[in-house]
C-alpha positions as CSV (number, residue, x, y, z in Angstrom):
1,M,0.1,0.1,0.1
2,A,1.3,3.7,-0.2
3,V,-0.3,6.5,1.3
4,L,-1.4,8.9,-0.9
5,Y,-3.4,11.9,1.4
6,L,-4.0,12.3,5.0
7,D,-6.0,15.4,6.5
8,G,-6.7,15.8,10.1
9,F,-8.8,18.9,9.4
10,E,-6.8,21.1,11.9
11,R,-5.9,23.6,9.6
12,Y,-9.2,25.4,8.9
13,G,-9.9,26.6,11.9
14,N,-9.1,26.6,15.2
15,T,-12.2,27.6,16.8
16,V,-14.1,25.1,17.7
17,N,-18.0,25.5,16.3
18,A,-16.6,28.9,14.0
19,V,-17.3,28.7,10.6
20,T,-14.5,27.3,8.3
21,T,-11.6,29.4,7.0
22,S,-13.2,28.7,3.6
23,D,-10.0,29.8,1.4
24,V,-7.8,27.5,3.5
25,V,-10.5,24.5,2.6
26,G,-10.4,25.8,-0.7
27,N,-6.7,25.1,-0.8
28,C,-6.9,21.7,-0.1
29,W,-10.1,21.0,-1.7
30,V,-13.1,21.8,-4.0
31,A,-15.5,23.2,-1.3
32,V,-19.2,23.4,-2.1
33,S,-21.0,25.7,0.5
34,E,-18.1,26.8,2.8
35,S,-20.6,28.7,5.1
36,A,-22.3,25.9,6.1
37,M,-18.9,24.1,7.6
38,K,-17.6,24.6,11.1
39,V,-14.9,23.7,13.5
40,R,-15.9,21.0,15.3
41,P,-14.4,19.0,18.3
42,A,-11.3,16.6,17.2
43,R,-12.6,13.0,17.0
44,S,-9.4,11.6,19.7
45,A,-6.2,13.8,19.4
46,G,-5.7,17.5,17.3
47,N,-7.7,20.5,17.6
48,S,-10.7,19.9,15.6
49,S,-12.5,17.7,13.0
50,I,-14.5,19.7,10.1
51,G,-18.6,19.5,10.6
52,M,-21.0,20.1,7.3
53,E,-24.4,21.2,8.3
54,S,-26.2,21.1,5.1
55,S,-27.3,18.8,2.5
56,T,-25.4,20.8,-0.7
57,T,-22.0,21.3,1.6
58,R,-19.4,19.3,0.5
59,I,-15.6,18.6,-0.4
60,I,-14.3,16.9,-3.0
61,R,-10.6,15.6,-3.9
62,G,-9.8,15.2,-7.5
63,D,-6.1,14.8,-7.8
64,L,-5.3,12.1,-5.7
65,G,-2.6,11.1,-8.6
66,T,-3.5,7.5,-8.6
67,T,-4.7,4.5,-11.7
68,N,-4.3,1.8,-9.5
69,A,-7.3,-0.3,-9.2
70,T,-7.4,-0.6,-5.1
71,M,-8.2,2.0,-2.8
72,V,-8.5,2.6,0.8
73,V,-9.9,5.4,2.6
74,G,-10.1,5.5,6.4
75,V,-11.9,7.7,8.5
76,G,-14.1,8.9,11.3
77,I,-17.3,9.9,11.4
78,H,-19.7,11.5,13.5
79,V,-23.3,12.3,12.8
80,N,-26.1,13.6,15.0
81,T,-29.1,11.3,13.6
82,V,-29.6,8.5,11.4
83,S,-33.4,8.4,11.5
84,G,-34.0,11.1,9.1
85,A,-33.0,9.8,6.0
86,A,-30.7,7.8,4.2
87,F,-27.7,9.1,3.3
88,Q,-24.2,9.0,1.5
89,P,-21.0,10.4,3.7
90,I,-18.3,8.6,1.5
91,W,-18.1,9.2,-2.3
92,L,-15.1,7.6,-4.5
93,R,-14.6,9.2,-7.8
94,T,-12.9,8.6,-11.4
95,D,-12.6,11.9,-13.1
96,D,-15.7,13.0,-12.9
97,T,-18.1,10.2,-12.7
98,W,-19.5,8.7,-9.5
99,G,-18.8,5.6,-8.5
100,I,-18.7,3.9,-5.0
101,N,-19.8,5.1,-2.0
102,L,-21.3,4.7,1.2
103,Q,-24.3,4.7,2.5
104,I,-25.8,5.1,6.1
105,N,-29.4,4.0,6.3
106,T,-32.1,5.3,8.8
107,N,-31.9,2.1,10.9
108,G,-28.0,2.6,11.2
109,S,-26.8,-0.6,8.7
110,V,-24.1,0.8,6.6
111,V,-24.3,0.2,2.6
112,V,-21.7,-0.2,0.1
113,R,-23.5,1.6,-3.7
114,R,-22.1,1.8,-7.0
115,N,-23.5,5.0,-7.9
116,T,-27.1,4.5,-7.3
117,T,-26.9,0.4,-7.5
118,T,-27.1,-1.1,-4.3
119,L,-24.4,-3.9,-4.3
120,A,-24.2,-5.1,-0.2
121,T,-25.9,-4.2,3.1
122,S,-24.9,-5.1,6.7
123,A,-26.6,-7.4,8.0
124,N,-26.1,-5.8,11.5
125,T,-28.1,-2.6,12.0
126,G,-27.2,0.2,14.6
127,V,-23.8,0.3,13.0
128,I,-23.4,3.7,13.1
129,T,-25.4,5.4,16.1
130,A,-25.9,9.6,16.3
131,N,-24.0,11.6,18.6
132,T,-20.8,9.3,18.6
133,W,-17.7,9.0,16.9
134,H,-17.3,5.7,14.7
135,W,-14.3,4.2,12.7
136,V,-15.3,3.8,8.7
137,L,-12.7,2.3,7.1
138,M,-13.8,0.9,2.8
139,K,-11.3,-0.8,0.3
140,I,-12.1,-1.2,-2.9
141,L,-11.1,-3.0,-5.5
142,C,-12.2,-1.3,-9.2
143,D,-13.5,-3.6,-12.1
144,N,-16.3,-4.0,-13.9
145,S,-16.4,-7.7,-13.1
146,A,-13.6,-8.8,-10.5
147,G,-14.2,-5.8,-8.4
148,T,-14.3,-6.5,-4.0
149,Y,-15.0,-4.4,-1.3
150,D,-15.0,-4.5,2.1
151,V,-16.2,-1.6,5.1
152,W,-15.4,-2.0,8.7
153,V,-16.4,0.0,11.3
154,D,-14.6,0.5,14.3
155,G,-13.0,-2.4,13.5
156,V,-15.7,-4.9,12.8
157,L,-16.3,-5.8,9.5
158,E,-19.8,-4.8,8.3
159,V,-19.6,-5.3,4.5
160,T,-17.5,-7.9,2.3
161,G,-18.4,-9.1,-1.5
162,T,-16.3,-10.8,-4.0
163,G,-17.2,-11.0,-8.3
164,A,-18.7,-7.7,-8.0
165,D,-18.8,-4.5,-11.0
166,T,-17.3,-1.5,-8.8
167,R,-16.9,-0.1,-11.8
168,E,-19.4,2.8,-12.8
169,H,-16.6,4.7,-15.2
170,A,-16.9,3.8,-18.5
171,S,-13.5,2.2,-18.9
172,K,-11.6,2.9,-16.1
173,N,-10.9,0.3,-13.3
174,Y,-9.6,3.1,-11.0
175,H,-10.9,5.8,-8.7
176,N,-8.7,9.1,-8.2
177,G,-10.9,11.2,-5.7
178,I,-12.8,11.3,-3.3
179,Q,-15.7,13.4,-1.7
180,L,-17.1,14.0,2.0
181,R,-20.5,15.4,2.5
182,A,-23.5,15.4,4.9
183,G,-25.6,13.8,1.9
184,N,-29.6,14.3,2.4
185,L,-29.2,15.8,5.9
186,T,-29.6,18.9,7.5
187,Q,-27.9,18.1,10.6
188,D,-24.3,17.7,11.1
189,V,-21.7,15.2,9.8
190,W,-18.4,15.5,11.0
191,F,-15.7,13.8,9.6
192,D,-11.8,13.9,11.3
193,D,-8.3,11.8,10.7
194,L,-8.8,10.9,6.9
195,Y,-6.2,9.0,5.3
196,I,-6.6,7.5,1.6
197,L,-4.0,4.7,0.6
198,D,-4.0,2.6,-2.9
199,G,-2.4,-0.6,-3.8
200,T,1.2,0.5,-4.8
201,G,4.1,0.5,-2.8
202,T,5.4,-1.9,-0.3
203,K,4.9,-0.1,3.3
204,N,1.8,0.2,5.4
205,N,0.6,-3.2,4.3
206,D,0.4,-4.8,7.8
207,E,-1.0,-1.6,9.0
208,S,-3.1,0.0,6.5
209,L,-6.4,-1.2,7.7
210,G,-7.4,0.1,11.1
211,D,-8.1,3.4,13.0
212,K,-5.4,5.7,12.8
213,V,-5.1,9.6,14.1
214,I,-3.9,12.4,11.7
215,T,-1.9,14.8,14.3
216,R,-0.8,18.2,12.9
217,I,2.5,19.8,14.0
218,G,3.9,23.5,13.2
219,P,7.1,24.8,12.2
220,N,8.7,26.7,15.3
221,G,12.1,27.0,14.1
222,D,14.1,28.3,11.6
223,D,17.2,25.5,10.2
224,T,17.7,27.0,6.7
225,T,17.0,30.6,5.1
226,D,17.2,31.6,1.5
227,W,13.8,32.6,0.7
228,T,12.3,36.0,2.2
229,A,10.4,36.5,5.1
230,N,7.7,39.0,4.4
231,G,6.1,39.3,7.8
232,G,8.9,41.0,10.0
233,G,9.7,38.2,11.7
234,S,11.7,34.8,11.6
235,H,10.9,33.1,8.7
236,Y,9.2,29.8,10.4
237,A,6.6,32.8,12.3
238,D,5.5,33.5,8.5
239,V,4.4,30.0,7.8
240,D,3.0,28.7,11.2
241,G,-0.2,30.3,11.0
242,V,-3.9,28.2,11.9
243,P,-6.0,28.9,9.7
244,F,-3.2,30.0,6.6
245,D,-3.0,33.5,6.9
246,G,-0.4,34.3,3.6
247,D,-1.6,37.3,2.3
248,T,-0.6,38.7,5.4
249,N,2.5,36.5,6.8
250,F,4.4,34.2,3.5
251,I,8.4,33.9,2.4
252,S,8.5,34.5,-1.3
253,T,11.7,34.0,-3.5
254,D,12.4,34.1,-7.4
255,T,15.6,32.0,-7.3
256,A,15.6,28.5,-8.0
257,T,17.3,26.3,-5.2
258,D,16.8,28.4,-2.9
259,Q,15.6,26.3,0.6
260,D,13.7,27.4,3.5
261,I,13.8,24.5,6.1
262,F,12.1,24.6,9.6
263,D,12.5,22.6,12.6
264,Y,9.2,21.4,14.4
265,E,7.3,20.8,17.3
266,A,8.0,17.8,19.0
267,L,5.6,14.6,18.4
268,A,3.9,12.9,21.5
269,A,5.7,9.4,21.7
270,S,3.7,7.4,19.3
271,A,3.8,3.6,17.9
272,N,3.4,2.7,14.3
273,I,3.7,5.9,12.9
274,A,2.3,5.3,9.1
275,A,3.8,8.1,7.1
276,V,4.2,11.6,7.5
277,Q,3.3,14.6,4.8
278,V,3.9,17.9,4.6
279,T,1.3,20.6,3.1
280,T,2.7,23.6,1.8
281,D,0.3,26.6,0.5
282,V,1.9,28.2,-1.9
283,K,0.8,30.7,-5.6
284,E,3.2,32.4,-8.0
285,S,3.4,36.3,-7.7
286,S,4.0,36.5,-11.6
287,A,3.2,35.2,-15.0
288,K,6.6,32.8,-14.9
289,S,6.0,29.5,-14.0
290,Y,7.4,27.9,-10.4
291,G,8.1,24.6,-9.4
292,L,8.7,23.5,-5.6
293,K,10.4,20.6,-3.9
294,T,9.1,19.7,-0.3
295,L,12.3,18.9,1.7
296,A,13.2,16.6,4.4
297,K,16.2,16.8,6.6
298,S,18.0,14.3,8.8
299,S,21.4,15.2,10.3
300,G,22.8,13.4,7.4
301,N,20.8,13.6,4.6
302,T,17.6,15.7,2.5
303,V,16.0,14.1,0.9
304,N,12.6,15.7,-1.8
305,G,8.8,14.3,-2.5
306,G,9.9,15.4,-6.2
307,E,9.0,18.5,-7.9
308,Q,5.5,19.9,-7.9
309,F,4.8,22.9,-10.5
310,V,2.6,26.0,-8.6
311,G,0.5,26.8,-11.8
312,S,-1.6,29.4,-9.9
313,T,-1.6,32.9,-9.6
314,D,-4.0,32.0,-6.5
315,W,-3.2,30.2,-3.3
316,T,-3.4,25.8,-3.1
317,S,-2.2,23.5,-1.2
318,K,0.5,21.2,-2.3
319,S,0.7,17.8,0.0
320,I,4.1,15.7,-0.1
321,V,4.1,12.1,1.7
322,F,7.0,10.4,3.0
323,E,6.3,7.0,4.3
324,E,10.3,6.6,5.5
325,D,12.5,9.4,6.8
326,P,15.4,10.7,5.3
327,D,17.4,8.4,6.0
328,G,15.6,5.2,4.3
329,A,13.9,3.7,7.5
330,N,10.7,3.4,9.4
331,W,9.1,6.4,11.0
332,V,9.4,6.4,14.7
333,S,8.7,9.8,17.3
334,S,11.9,10.5,17.8
335,T,12.7,10.6,14.4
336,V,10.0,12.7,13.4
337,N,11.1,14.9,16.2
338,S,14.8,15.2,14.6
339,T,14.0,16.0,11.4
340,A,14.1,19.4,10.0
341,F,11.1,19.9,6.8
342,G,11.4,22.2,4.2
343,V,10.8,24.1,0.6
344,E,13.3,24.1,-2.1
345,A,12.2,26.6,-5.0
346,T,12.7,25.1,-8.8
């Protein structure tokens, strides 16, 4: 398995019950009806989750960059009620085609659907209950005849099937996007601790199917300062804002190979760290095309996650996942805490 994307929903605002900072949500997702999204209490760690309060409210991520047939989605879900109407909080997409989705019925059972076609319903009712955090995990193999699907809720396999048509797109045997939404509800649906994997890679094969917590740590010191700090303070202080305030505090450069690298807050002791994701908000300030490399630096090595092109004069978020530390070993708390992360202009 390979980790494609992580989101603990901690960067969209830090005041519980306040409306999320819409432009920050929009940096990472295609967001609809942001005014109905609020910062909600965290599931188990961190500062917050994201809550959606309207049937039109949704966030869509369609740039996961995979064409692999397997997709795994794990996320914490909290709903205020399950009795109003059936709804679909998780959708997988292939480009703009709606694919496999998870439905929660009014009796708390869960359903795997291909668009609007039901593939299977859990034998158990009350799987999802109101006003309780539940950990939901979907594993889908996309194929028009040999597809498979598995859904776990709170560690229990509730729905499973093989030899199924799990491909809604006319020709593509993969999902490359995801949508989280309130579905048909007007009540709150909260999400926290999202991870998405595909079937490539050799890491996380044993620990990909389980309850994970996504924790945000922010920069708290300067390591390398080639860029220009525009907020009048230390470089790290111009990029550590929650929510993001890039029009006031930011760093800038127009010189290729310039690096800014930051020390980070300490991560509390933790086992089974699957991956570290570094997210950078970036924009171009002129018509010139710029690129960016995300860096991870240990005492002995500096590695990068590959070049990403910016391609916009509006703020957008670029995320890179490191599944091992800069020295090629599995992450542990001590190596996370001793690694500096940053950016290089290209």
